N, C-alpha and C positions, 0 to 999 in steps of 0.2 A: 193486844196486848198493849200495854202500856207504856208509855215512854220511859227513857231513864231522864232521871232530874239532871240539868243540867250544874255543873258546880261551876264557881270563879277564882281566882287564885287571887287571893289579898296579896299589893304588893307592900313589902313592911319597911318599914321606916329604916332610912339608912345612916345610921349617926357620922355624925360631921365629924372628921378627928383636924386636929394641928396641919397635919400635912396639906388639906382640903382647902382650908383657912387659908395659909401662906398658897397656896397654889391660886388660889380666887383670887388675893391682894395684888400679886405681880401680873396676872391677866388681865385686869381691871386696869393699871398705872400701864399698862402695857395697849389698852386701850383697843383691847379684843371685845368683841360681840356676843351678846351676855347665849344665845344660841352655841358658838363657840364657845363656854367659857360652859355651857351646861355638859355639852357632847364630852365633855374632857375630863371635867369630873363624875359623868354618870350621871347624871339629874336632871329633874326634870329644870325647863328654861325659869318654870315659880318659883320652885325650890331654890334656885338657884339668888332670884333677885328677894326674894323674901327673905335669905339670910343675911343678903348685904344689906338689908335694910332693916335688921334687925341689927347689926351689928357694927350699924358706923358707916359702911361701905358705900359711896355711892360713886356713879360715873355715871357720863354719859350716853344715852343709848342711840 
């Protein structure tokens, strides 16, 4: 009997909204940790770092 082919679901990219960016900027000003920001936005830490870098938002980790 043949095994059923295992399928994986690919996560789709979630677009950044103006509200997400506002929240990101506010939390950076409050010196929140990156992982806390990521959890609040429902994104990965890497996604938050990349977006912050592209938009010129910097904070100390």
